[in-house]
PALO-705051 format. One record per residue: residue in one letter; x, y, z of N, C-alpha, C, O in turn. Coordinates in steps of 0.05 Angstrom, whole numbers, plus 5000, padded with zeros to 4 digits. Example, Ala and Ser with C-alpha at 12.3 -4.5 7.8 and 13.67 -1.06 7.14 Angstrom:
2
A526448865156524649105156526449345156528549345169
S525749555142527349795143525850015157526850235161
REM end
This chain:
427
M224848442365224548242334227148382322227648622320
F228448172315230448292293228248322264226648142262
A228148462250226148482208228748372197231048432205
D227948212178228948122162226848102132227548142108
R224748032139223048082115220748282120220648392142
A219048332104217148492110215648502077217048562058
T212548442076210748592050209948762057208848822077
I210848932026207949242037207349181998207949001981
I205749451997204349541979204949691967203449881971
I207149761946207050051933206150141907205950001887
K205550431907204150431880205850701877206750861893
S205950671847206750931832204651161824202251101824
G205451431817203351671818202151641794203851641775
K199651601787197551751764198651921752200352011767
G198852091720199952271708197152451702195352401687
G197552651715196252841711193752871681195052851660
D191152921678191152921651191353181641191153401652
G192053121615192153331607190053611600188853581621
H188653841588187353931604185854031567186854021544
V184054101574182054291547180354541555178654611571
S181754641535180855081545182655191516184555111502
F180755411516181655511484182855841490182355941512
R183355901483184856241487182356341482180956301463
R182056561509180656711502180756961512180956971536
E180857201496183157331500181357651487180757671463
K181057761497180358151479181458201448183858211446
Y180558211434181558251404182758051393184158081372
V182357741408183657481384180657321384180857091392
P178257401377175757321365176356951379175456831398
N178556861351178856581352181156431358182556291343
G181356461377184456371403184156091396181856011395
G186455921391186255541385185955511418185355641439
P186855231409187055071435188855191451190555311439
D189055201478192355231494191755011530192355031553
G190454851515189954651543192654571549194054531530
G193854541577196854521581197154201591195454121607
D199254031580200553831588198953771624197953931641
G199153571624198553451657202453411664204253481648
G202753311688203853351706206053071706204553011687
R207352931708207852661712208052541741208752681760
G207552341742206452201768209052051778210651891767
G208652151805212152001830212351761822210651601816
D215451771821217151481828216551301848215451421866
I216851051854217250911867220150861871220650711852
I222150901883225150891882226150731910225850871929
F226850591913228050381933232250511927233650531906
L233050591961235650711956236350621986235150612007
V239650541972240150411996241850622019243650782013
D240450562050242150702067244150512090243750322105
E246750692081248750532104247750422132247650202144
G246950652137245950632171243450512181242550502204
L242450402160241050112174241149852157241749782134
N240349762179240549372188238849202192239348982202
T235349332178234549222192231649302173231649522163
L229249122170226249282152224949362183222449342184
T225849412198223549502222221849632196220049512185
D222549882188220750102191218949912164216549952167
Y219149852154216949622141215049472157212749462150
R215749382175214549162192210849342210209149222223
H210949572204209649692225206749822196204249842197
R208649872177206850062154206349872135207749682128
R203749942125204249702103203549772072203749602054
K202650062067202150122046204050432046204450602064
F204950422006207550742007206050831982206750691962
A205350911979205051181945206051411938206751591954
A206251431916207951691903205251901898202751881902
E207552201884204652321898203852271861205552201845
P200652341855199452431823200452691812200252911824
G201252671795201652961772198953071779196852971786
E199753351776197953491771196253621735197553691716
E193053631736193453571715193753951702193954161715
G193753911676194754071660191954391673190054391689
G192954611656191854811659191654951639192954851621
K190655121633188455331614191155551596191055751611
R192155581585193955801577196755581575198555651591
N197155471567198455281555200455161577202555051573
C198855251615200255151640200554791647198754631650
H203354751647204054451652203454441681204154631695
G202354271690201454021716204253931737206053761733
K203754121757206653991776206853691773204953531775
N209853631766210153351771209753211792210553351811
G208852981801208252971827210952831852212752711840
E211052841864214252841878214152461886212552291893
D217352511877218852121879217752071910217552251927
L217151791913217251721941219751501950219551251949
I222151651959223951471964224251231992224351322015
L224450951988224750862002227350642017228950482009
K226650742037230450772047231450452059230050412078
V233250242055233549992059236549882063238449982052
P236549692078240649672083240649462051239149312039
A243149582050244749452039243549172035241949112053
G243948962013244048682022240548572017240048352027
T237848741999236148812014234948771984235148941967
V233048381976233048411956229248421954227648361972
I228448521925225648581920224148471905224748501881
K221048261911221148071895217048231893215548381905
D217248051863214948031859213647821896215047641904
A211347891910209547791916208047651906207447451919
A206947661884205147371879206847261857205247101846
S208947261846211246981824213147011848213346771852
D214547111864217047061887219047171871221347161881
K219047271847221047321826222247561832220747711844
V225147661827226847771846225948011818225247941795
I226148371834225748451820227848691816228048781794
A228648751830231648831837233048701866231848611885
D236448731864237748661883239548891892241448971880
M238348991921239849281935243149161945244049151968
S244349091920247148941928249549131915249249341902
G251848991920254049171904254349421889255149621900
E253949421867253749851855250649861853249950101855
N249049721851244749741860245249821880246049671898
R245150061885244050281908242250451902240750501921
R241950551887238850641876237750531853238950531831
Q233550361862233150351839230550501831229350651846
V230050461811227350601811225150331796224950221774
I223550301822221749961819219450071804220650091783
L217650131801215450321789215850621776216150811791
K215750651755215650921747212151021742210250881735
G212051241747209251451747208051461724208951441701
G205451481731204151481694205451781683205851971698
R205851781662205952041647204852141647202852061659
G204652381636202552651645200852721611201652801589
G199052671619196752711576197052961575197453141591
M196652931546197853181536195153381532193053271528
G195153631534193653851534191753881505193353891486
N189853901500188053881468189954071452189154131429
Q192254181459193554471446195354101417195454151393
H195853931422197953811411196153591395196753361386
Y193253751393192053541375189853671361187653581357
A190853951352189754111331190854071309193154011313
T190354081289190854031253189754191236188054351243
S190854171207188754411189186354351184185254501168
T184054011199182653961199180653971221178253981220
M182153971240180854041261182754231285184154161304
Q182254511274182554591297181354791324181655021331
A179854511333178754651358178254421366175854371366
P179954211376180054011391178153921424179354041441
K176653821433175053901450175453611466173453481474
Y178253521471178353301480182453261492183353481483
A183753181499185153121519187052891514186252721499
Q189852841526189352511521190152531553192152661560
P188752401569188952261604190852161612192352041597
G191252191638195052221650194951891647192951781656
G196951741637197851541646196951391678196451551696
E196651111683195951101699197851011721200251011715
A197250921746199050901772199450611771197350491767
I201350501774201150191779202750141811204850201823
E200049991814200849871844201349511836200849371817
L202949491867204949231865204549111894204349291911
E204548831902206248831930207848641925207948441912
V209548821944212248601934214348501970214048591993
K216248301961216748271988220148341998222248271986
L219948492018222948482019224348322029223048192045
E227148232028228848092044230948062036231548042013
L233048082066235248182073236047962080235547812098
K238547962046240547682060243147852064244247982046
V244147852089246447982095248647902073248447712059
I250148032074252648192049254948032082255148132105
A256147792072259447742093260347502072258847372057
D262647462074264747292058264247042069263746832058
V264247132106264546812120261546862139260647052152
G260446512133258546522153259146222164260146012157
L257346382191258846202233256946012232254846082242
V256945762222255245612224254945462253257245402261
G252545362275252545172294250845242307250045472312
F249844922321248644992341248345122365250645202370
P247245182379247745402404248745372430247745202445
N250645512437252445412449254345402447255445432468
V256145352422258245272417260345522414262745512409
G259245662417261345952430261646152397263246332393
K260246072383259346392362259646582361260846722344
S258146662382257846872389261247012400262547202391
S261746852421263946872442266446842406267847032401
L266546732397268846812375268946962353271146982341
L266047112341265547242333266047622358265647852349
S266747562379268047812395270747762394272647922394
R270647592394274347532400277047632383279347692388
V274847582349276047582323276047972311277348122295
T273847992330273548282305271048372326269948222341
N270248692323270048862335267548842329266849022314
A266048692336264348542333261848532364262348302371
Q259948612382259048542400256648362421255548362443
P256848232399253948082408253548082434255548092449
K250348082448249647912470250747572473250047352465
I252447662486253647242503251447212522250547402536
A250746992522248546772541248946592535248946492512
N249746472564249746082558246345912571245545822592
Y244945962535241845922541241145822505240645992489
H241045682502239345622472238245842453236045922461
F239145972425237646092419237646442431235946612432
T240446422438240646642447240946912422240847152425
T241346772403242646922388239247022363238246822353
L238447192359236347222352236347422327234347542319
Q238747432318240747652293242747482279244447322287
P242147572256245447492252247247802256246648022247
N249447722274251547952280254747942259256347782252
L254348162257256948202228259348342248259048492266
G261548222238264448342251266548322225266148152208
V268448472224270948582213272848282223272148142242
V275248202207276748102215279748212197280548152174
D280648342214283048462207285348222214285548102235
L287048202189289147962190291648182182291548352164
D294748112209296448192194297648202163296848012149
G298648312156299648212119297147962107297447722109
A295448072097293047872092290048102084289548322096
K288948032071286448152063285448102086286347892095
G283248242106280648232119278048142111277748222088
F276948072115274247932114272948002138273648062160
V269647942118267048102138266847622143267147402132
I265947772170264147472190261547442193260747662200
A259947322193257247322198256547142222257646922222
D255147192240254746882265251546902259249746992273
I251546742227247346492232247646392260249246262273
P245546492263243646482290243446072288244045932269
G242646012311243745642315240545642288238645762279
L242345352285240045242264238744942286239744862308
I236544842271234744632276234544392264233444472243
E234844152260234344032246230744092238229144102257
G230044132210227744182201228144512198226144622190
A229744642202229444942193229444942160230945132154
S228944862144229144912119225644792110224944792087
E224044712130221344632133219844852141217444862135
G221145062155220245242186219645192212218045312227
V221644952218221744902245223345162265225645212262
G222045292282224045362295224445602288222245692282
L226445822285227445942274230146012253231446202247
G229945712246231745752222231145782193232945852178
L228945742185229545892161229146152161229946282142
E227746272183228146702180231846682175232646872160
F233746522183236046612172237146442155238746572142
L237046192148238246132122238846292101240946242089
R237246512092236746622078240346812068241246882046
H241146832090243946892106245846882093247047052080
I246546532100249046372082248746462053250846492041
E245946512040247746432010248846602003249746541981
R250046972012251347102011253747042000254947101980
T254146772035257346852045258246622020256746502004
K261746602025262646532003264246262014264546062000
V265446312048266146052067265245992080265246182096
M263745772093262145692117265145592130267045462123
I264045772158265645532187263445412207261645542219
H263945162207262844982225263344962254265244832262
M262345052268263345162299261944822315259544782315
V263944642327262344562350263744482374266144562376
D262944352390263644342419265244072421264143862422
A268544092420269843882419270143862448272343762452
A268743922472269743812494268143602502268643412517
G265543672487263243512494261643622523260843462539
T261443852526259744012554257843942545257643722557
E255243952525252643962522252043672509249943632498
G253543492509252543262510251943182479251242952472
R252243322467252543322432254543132412256943142412
D253142982396255142862368255843112352253843222343
P258643272345258843422335259143352299258843482279
I259943062304258842962276256543022266256643152246
A253942942277252042882267250443182270248643292257
D251943252291251443592285251743752258250043912251
I253943692243254043822231252743812198251744002186
K253443502190250743432179248543382186247043252171
A247843472206245043582196244143822198241743862198
I245844022198246644302193246544282162244844422150
N248044142149249244122119246243952103244844022083
R246043762118242243622118241043922108240843972084
E240444082127238044262128238344492104236444582090
L242144612101243544742065241644632049239544742044
N242744322037242044222021238744222013237744191991
A237144272046233444262029233244512017231544602002
Y235944632031234544992031234845021990233045041973
D238445001985239445121963241444901966243444891981
P240044641941243944441935246244661937247944691955
Q245744781915248545001912250045121939252145261937
L248945061965250945171990252445071995254545162003
L251444701989254744532005256544641975258744531978
Q256744761954259244631939260444951957262345071945
K259845021970261245331980264045111996263744871999
P266945272004269145152024266645152042264445262043
Q268844922062266944822088270544862106272844832097
V269644932133271744832158270644942177268945112180
I272444742194270544632227273244732237275644712232
A271044912260272444982286271544842308269244832317
A274144682319273344562340272844612368273544422382
N271744832382272045012402272144822427271844582422
K272344882447272844922473275744642490275844482509
I277444722469279744432475281244642501283444542508
D280544862514280544912535280944672558282744592572
A278044582553277644382578277244222565274844172565
I278744072546280543742554283443732551284843912542
Y284143522560287143532572288743432550288843192544
G290143652536293243522516290243782492288243922495
D292543662468290543752444288543712425287543892411
E287943492425285943372421286243062435288142942444
N282643012430281342812444280042662416280242712392
E278742472429276342212409274442412399272642282389
I274042592398272342832390273142872361271742842340
I276642952366277043192347278142942327278442952302
Q278542772341279542542327278242422306279042362284
A275842412318273742312296272442482269271642402247
L272642722280271343042259274342962241273942862219
K277043002248278943012229278842632199279242592175
A278042482223277542262201274942222185274642082166
E272842382197270742412173270042592146269042572124
F271842832170271243102141273943072136274143202115
E276242992143278743272120279542942099281842952089
K278342732094278542692074276342732052275742582033
D274943002061273843152036275443292030275843302006
G277443482047278143622041277643852056278944052049
I275343892083274843902101275843912116276143722131
R277344242121280644232150279644232182277444352184
V280044192193277744072230281244242237283544182231
F280044462249282144652272281244752307279944942317
P282544532316281744562342283044912364284645102362
I281944862372281845252372280445252401279245052409
S280845472415279145552442278545782434280145882418
V276245962441275746262435276746392463277446622465
V276846162492276646232517280446392513281146622518
S281746212506284546272510285946382476288146492478
G285146362457284946422431286946222419288246312400
K287446022426289645802421287945672395285945532397
G289645782361288745552349287545752325287545722301
L286246012344285146172318286446332299285246432280
K289046362305290346422283290846322256291646472238
E290446062254291845842242289445852221289645862197
L286545842241283745792232282946002211281445932193
L283746272213283846452206285446512183284046622166
Y286846502180288846502156289346192137290946062123
H286846182147286545762129284145932112284045902088
V282646082124279346182115280346352093279846322069
Q282446612109283446812084284646692063285146862046
N285346442058286446232044283146102018282846061994
L282046092036279846002023279146222012279646161989
L278246472012277446632003277946731978276246831963
E280846711974283146751960281246681942279746851932
Q281146381936280646311915277846161918277245931918
C276346391922273746441908272946701885274546881887
S271446741872270946851861270547131883269447121905
Q271947411867270947681881269447771877268847961892
E267547741853264847801839263447781869264347621885
P261247951877259448021895256847791891255847781868
I255947631910253747531904251747701883251447861901
V250747771870248447941861245147781849245347671828
Y243347771858241047651836240747861819240748101818
E240747611800238947801772235947801771234447621777
A235448031762232948131772230447901743231147901719
E228447791751227547681738225047731734223147581726
F225147941740220148101733220948361734222548471748
D219448431717220048741705216948881706215548891686
P216048991736213349041738210949121726208549091729
A213249321703211949461684209149321668206749371665
L211649051656210048921633207648781641205648731627
R208148701674205548591687202248701678200048591679
F203148951668200049181664200049131645197649141638
F201649061620200649071593200148821564199348791541
Q201348671589200848371575199048281554199348151532
N196448431573195048311557192648531540190348451535
D193248721537192648951526194148911492196448881485
P190648951472190448971447193349281431194149511438
Y193849101411195249361399194149381368192449231359
T195249591353194149541322197149661303198649841311
V197449541283199949661270198349761239197749591223
T198050001236197150081202199450241194201750271204
R198050371164199150501153198350801149195850791148
D198850991147198451201134198251201107199151031091
D196951431101196951501078198651621072198751681048
D200951731091204151801073206051661082208051781088
G205951331086207051181071208651091110210350911116
A207551251124209551221154206750941163204450921154
F208050791180207650581197206850661223208350721242
V203450671222202250741252201950551274200250391266
I202650471299202150451323200850481351201550631369
E198850311351196750441376196050151388196349921381
G194650321413193550141432195650121468197950081475
P193850171478193150101505195850031524196150091547
R197549901507199649731525202149901501204149961514
V202449941483203950131476203950441484205850611483
E201050471494201550801504201850721529202450931540
K201850571546202050571574205550581574206850761585
M206450381563209250341563210850521553213050521564
L210150781525211551061528211651161555213651291563
G209051101573208851351593211251181613213551231605
Y211151121619213350901640216650911619218750871630
T216650941605219350961600221651141578221551171554
N222951211595224151541594225851391566227951281570
I224751411538226351341519228151631506228951711484
D228151691523229552001509232451921518234452011506
S232851701543236051591547235951331529234251211515
E237851311533238551031507238650731529237750531519
K239250711545238250601567234750541561233850321556
G233150771564230050811564229650561536228950331536
F230550751513230150791483230750381472229350231458
L234050331488233349971486231349901506229349811494
F231149901523229349901531226149791529224849661545
F225349891498222449991492222449861469220549731463
Q225049901451225649761433224949411437223149301424
K226949231458226249081471223248921476222548691479
F222149121475219349121487217949091462216448891462
L217849221443216549281417217448951404215848811392
K219448911407220448551389219448351416219648121409
E218548361441217848201458215348131446214847911436
Q213548341450211048281442210048181403208148031397
G211848291387211048101367211348381347211948361323
I210948581359211348801335212048931311211349061291
I215248751334217448861305216848611276217048631252
R216348441292215348231269213548341255214048351231
E211148441262209948461249209548711226208148781207
L211548791240212549151222213848981197212949061175
E215248821196216848721179215548511161215748461137
E214448431175211948291155209448501136208248381118
M209248621138208348961128209949021114209249191097
G212448931115214049061093215349281100214949441081
I216849391120218049591137220749531129222149331133
E221449811113224749771103225650091118224550291126
D228449981118230650161130230250471122230450541099
G229650641142229150911136226250961137225451191133
D224450771142220250871146220050961172221750911190
T218651051173217651271198215551171205213551111192
V216251121234213950961258213351131273214951271285
R210051141274208951411299206651251316204651121310
M208251321342206851231366206751421378208951521385
Y203651591389202551771405204451931405205951931424
G204852091386207152391386209652271381211752391378
Y209252091381213652051366212851951355210751831353
A215852011333216851931308219251791300220751921286
F219851551305222251421296222851341266220851281254
D224551341254226451251233226750991242227550961265
Y225950711221226150461217228450381215228250301192
Y230550341221232850091219233449891231233249851256
K234249711210233849441222237149351243237249131255
REM end
């Protein structure tokens, strides 16, 4: 069975605890603290693998966890960092938070590698807590907590053109004729159980990727049959080809079929009907002449709305060139930007949003920010990078911490301290 969805639990590595120890050597009767820092916990990283085209690997295994960091040791020994866990997925995989159904990341376009969960930061050893008044601290910082999250993986096929229609109208045959794809073809309903992709090469024009979307039925948007499993693949396409049986060999009404599919597209996402459409009236090799009453009725019904009807024969190849060049022309008029879903959810913030924090002022005038929320966020953010630092600034603003600092009278150049970090404030 084609696997285009999976629900898994991912967990980053816990940070190693800082160590409490004191230097004990001959001739050094009062050795100071020498507890080392704990190692950083491993990240959960998703990586696009061009060799994959399904999510089958995630249908048989439910939980994935990165390694925890090791505890720090004596003599200032740093604990080993936990190994990151890299999860490979096909291009086009959308990662969503299972609870809210919000997008965490879309592994499409330029986004080939994404850190979804950061490992906990390593705790600082007791050597960091020695002061002039506390020369033998007997405590160290615990490692940052791991984050566990249930996520949904959804594969949305990346194709320029979506080929839709009821079963047995010749979609798989068309795909095999105009591309290098080799789909399974048989004369029975719902033979296609997975989208097949192929590349159309045109003389003197740019080629495009076409996907044969499995046969849809009425009620697909409500989960009837297999339709809902595959409606998601139409979302990324820019142009849709409706394929119908112009010879009436199946005894179906092509106009009713097109309207039924459009109703399902509208029920799933009304934006889908904004995409350009074209109708391929297949099997004209089985009729007398180039047109019959079915093709005439299709043209009368749809061409007034700007939807062209092309009589074609997949068997003989008649009409295919005109159809494909028209589709290419429609694609040229579409935006060339790939359809990539914007991130709506940051996994880290869910675990920190209810933690309290305090903003106080030290004797030297510095502002001190403390609280589990801030400590955890520092542990999960690489503030040494510009992107990470801007992300942390955004976090402080969203939590109201910046506003509180301003209400306390902070000015440009004032010092802000947070768990071993010191910053100069500038508005």
